[in-house]
N, C-alpha and C positions, 0 to 999 in steps of 0.2 A: 523917185526911181520906182519902176514897175515891180510887181510881185515876182515875175519871171526872173528879173535881173537880181532881186534880193535873194531869192532862193539860190540862184546860181553862185552869187558871192559867198553865201554862207556855206555852200557845199565845196567851195574851191579846194580845200585841203583833201577833202575825201575823194573828189572826182580826179583830182591831179594824180593822187596816189594809185587809184584804181585804173585810170586810163593809161598811165605810163606802163603799168604791168600788162594790161590787156593788149596795148599796142605791140609790146615786145613779143607776147605769145602769139598773137594773131598774125604777125608779120611772116611767120614761118609758112603759112598758107595751107598747111595740111591739117585736115579734120580727122583725128584719131583718138584712141583711148588716152594717149599721153596728154593730149590737149585738154580733155575734160578733168583729168586728174590735176594738172597744173592750174586750171581754172578754179577748181575747188579751193586750192591753197590761196589763190588770189582773193577770193571772196572771203575767206576766213581772216585774211590780213586786214580787210576793211571792217572787221568786227561784225560781220553778218552772222557769225557763230558757226560751230562745227556742223551741228545737225542741220540747220537751214542751208548752209552752203552746199552740203552733201546732196540734200534733197533737190536744190536748185540745179546743180550740176548733172544729176541723174535725169532729171526732167529734160534738160537741155540735150543731153545724150540721146535720149529716146526719141525726141522730137526731130532732132538732126538726122537720125536714121530714117524715121518715117518720111520726112520731107526730102530725103536724099540730098542733104546739104553737102556740098563739096568745097565750097570756098570758106576759109576761115573768117573772113569779114562778115559773111552772112550769119555766122554764130553770134556776132555782136547784136545784130538786128533781132535775132530770135531771143537773145537774153533780155533785151529791152522789153519785148512782148511778154515774156514770162514774168518779169518783175512787175510790170504794169498790172497783170492779172492777179498776181499775188497781193499787191498792195490795195487793189480795189475790191478784193474779195472780203476784207473785214467790214463789219457793220459800220456805216458812216454815221456820224453824229450831226444832225441838223438842230441847232438850238431854237427851242420854241419859247415864247414869252407868256407870262412872267417866268423868269428862270432863277433857280438858286443853284449856283456852282460852288461846290465845296472843294477847296484845294487841299490836297494832302501830298505828303512826301517827307523825306528826311531833311534835316538841317543842312544847309550848304549847297543845295541844288539850284538856288535862285527863285525860291517859292514867293518871297515878298515882292521881289522885283517883277516876277511874272504877273502877279496880281495887278500891279501897278500898270503894266503894259496891257493886261487884258481890260482894265478900266478904260484906258485910252482907246483901245480897239472898239469896244462897244459904244463909246461916246462917239467915235467917228462914224458908227452906224446909226447915230441919231437915237440911241437908246439911253434911258436914265439908269444911273448905276449908284449903288450903295456898297460900301465896303464894311465888312464886320471883322473886327480884330479878335478872332477866336483864339489866337495863340496867346494865352495868358500865362504860359509856362516859362518861355524864354525871355529873359531880361531885355527890355528895349524893343521887343517885337512890335508892340502897339505903336510905340513912337516912330518906328521905321515905316510902318504902314501909313501913319498919319502924314508922313513926309510925302509919300506917294499920293495920298488923297489930296494934299495941298497942290502938288505938282500938276495933278491931273484935274484939279477943280472938282473933286468927287466928294460926296457925303460920306462920312465914316461914323460907325457906331462902336465905341470902345468903353472898356471899364478900366479900373486900376489894375496894375500888374498883380498876378496871383488870384484874380477873380475867377469865379466859376465860369468856364467856357460856355457851358450850356445856357447860362443866364444872358451872356453877351449875344449869343445866337437868337435867343428868345426876343430880346429887345431889338435886334437887327430886323427880325421878321415883322415885328409889330410896326417898326418905323417904315419898312418897305410897303406893307399893306396900306398903311395910312397915307403914304405919299404916291401910291400906284407906281412903284419903281419897277423898271423892266428886268434889270439884273441885280441880284444880290450876290456878291463875291465874298464867300466865307473863308477866311484864313484859319488854319488850325495848326496846333503845335507840331513842330518837326519831331518825328518819332521813329525809333527802331523797333524791330519785333521783340526786343528784350524789354521794352518799356510797356509792360502789360496794362498799366493804369492808363497810359495815354492812348493805347489802342482801344481800351474799353471806352475812353471818352469819345472816340469817334462814333461808336454805336449809340452813345447817348445823344450826340448832336444830331444824328441821323433821325433818331426817334422824335426829337423836338421838332425838326424840320417837317417831318411827315404829319405830326399832330397838329402843328400851328398853322400850317400852310399847305394843306393837301391838294389844293388846286394848282399849285405851282409846278412847273416842270423842273425836275431835279436831276443834277449831274454830279458825279464824283470824278474829278480830273486829278490824276497823279503827275506831279512834276518830276521829270528825270533829267539829269545832266548828261548830255550826250558825250562829254569827254570821259565819262566813266565806262563807256562801251558796255560789254557784257555784264559788268556788275549792276547795271541798271535793271537787268532782268530779275535778279534775286529780290530787288526791292518791290517789284510788282507782285512777286509770289507772296512776300511777307504781307504786304498790305491787303491782298485779295482775301486773306483769311478773315479779316475783320471788317472790310467794307467792299461793296460792289463798285468796281471800277468801270467807268463809262468811256473813258478815253485818256490819252496821253498828252501832255504838254512838254515837248523836248526843248530844253534850254541849251544854249552855248554851242549850237550846231556850227556857228561860224569859227569856233576855236579848236576844232578837231578834225582828225582824219578818220574818225570812227563813226561817221554818218550812217555807215551800213547797218548800225544797230536798229534803225528804223525798220528795215526789212525783217530783222530777227524778231522784233517786238510783234509785228503784225502776223508773222507766220506762226510764232510759238504761242502767242496768247489770243489771237484773233481779236485784238484790240486796235481801234483806229488811233492814229496820231492826229489830234485835232489842231493843235497849234505848234509852231516852231519858232524859236528865238533865233533871229537872223542878225543881231547886232546889240550894241549897247544902249541905243537910243530908245526913248519911250515908245516910239512908233515901230520898233523893230521886233514886231510879233506878227506872224502871218498865219493865216488859216492854211492848214497843209492840203496840198493838192497832189495826189499820187502821180498823175500823168506828168506834171511839171517836174516833180521830184526825179523821176526816172529819166526824163528828157535831159535834164541838166546833169545827172549823175553819169550818164553815158554819152 
C-alpha cells in the first residue's frame, strides 16, 4: 500500500467528520460572515483548537475578501492552501547519521510500539539500528522493548529493572560507536510533570549523550496519542520545560476523528510532526508529509 493510501486510511474518521460538515456548510453557496463563523466551529470540532481555528477562519475571511471569492466551494480550495502553508512553515526535520533519537512521552501513548516501528522504518531505509532500554522505571518496559527488538531483528542494550538509566544509555552509546551504528533509538521512562525525579533524569541522559557522542546528530521526539486531541498539547508544554523537543511522533491517527490536532501542534508550538502511526502493523509508521496530509484531509 502506498504512503498516500495509508495516510488517507488513517485519516478516514477525521476527514469523514470534517468533510460531512464542510459539504453541508458550503452547499448553501453564499460567502458571508456567518459562513466563516460556522467554519470556525467545524474546525474546533476536529480538535484543531479554539485559538488556531479562529486564526485560520480569520485568515480565510481576509483572503476571501482580497480575492473577491464569491463561490462557497472556492473557500474549500483556499482553506486547503492556507493549511498547507501553515503545516509547511514549521521547521522540518531531516535526520542525519549517525543519529541518536531519544523518545520521550507519558505512559500509554504507544511509546514502546513506536520505537519498534521506528526500528523497522530505519531498517527499511537500509540503516543499522540499536535500541537502548532506558526505561528502567516501569516494570517490564525492557522486556517489552526486547520483544520488539526480536520482532524487528534489531540489537538491544538493556540492564536489569531498576538500573540507572544513564548507565544504560552510556553502554548503548559505547556499543553504537563500536559497531558504527547509524541510528540509536533511546527509550525513556514515561513521565508526567509531577515526576520531577524522572524529568531530571531526562537532563542527565541528555548530558551523557552530548558528552559521550558529541559528533552524533541528536533528536528528541515526543510521542503523542492522537486520540487525546487537545490534551496532547499540554504534554508538549510540560516536557518542553525539561528537554528540547525537535519533533512529534503522532500515534493512533487511524483510531480517531481528532486528526486536526496535527494542525494545532504545528501552529501553536512551531514543531514538526515527523512520523505518524497509520495502523497496528510494524510497518504502519510513515514519515509525515504536510501536502499529502492536507490533500487527504480535504
